[in-house]
C-alpha positions in Angstrom: 100.0 118.2 91.7 98.3 120.7 90.2 98.8 122.6 93.2 102.8 121.3 93.9 104.1 120.9 90.4 101.6 122.5 88.3 100.0 119.8 86.3 96.5 119.2 85.9 96.6 115.2 85.9 95.0 113.1 84.3 93.2 109.7 85.2 93.0 107.9 82.3 90.4 104.2 82.4 91.9 101.4 82.6 91.4 97.5 83.4 94.3 94.9 85.4 94.9 96.9 87.8 97.6 98.4 85.9 98.5 101.5 87.5 100.8 103.7 86.1 101.8 107.7 85.9 103.6 108.6 82.9 105.0 112.7 82.3 106.1 113.1 78.8 105.0 109.8 77.1 107.3 108.6 80.0 106.9 105.9 82.8 107.2 107.6 86.1 106.1 105.0 88.3 104.2 101.6 87.2 102.6 99.9 90.0 103.2 96.5 88.6 107.2 97.0 88.1 107.0 98.0 91.6 105.8 95.3 93.5 101.8 95.3 93.4 102.1 98.6 95.4 100.4 102.8 95.0 103.1 105.2 95.0 103.3 107.6 98.3 102.8 111.2 97.3 105.8 112.4 98.2 107.8 109.9 96.6 104.8 110.4 93.0 106.0 113.9 93.3 109.7 113.9 94.3 109.5 111.1 90.7 108.0 114.2 89.2 110.2 116.5 89.6 113.5 114.3 89.1 111.1 113.8 85.2 110.7 117.8 85.0 114.4 119.1 85.6 
């Protein structure tokens, strides 16, 4: 993330299989909402770019 977008990622421990990606206090990706799947790296970069615009 840092090399591609200039962002520093922070991992916040949670529980119950939750995996959410937030940018500027907004959920960019939610594993729960997406059918229990993790994002591909290029998908995540695209989503973050859209929220940065």
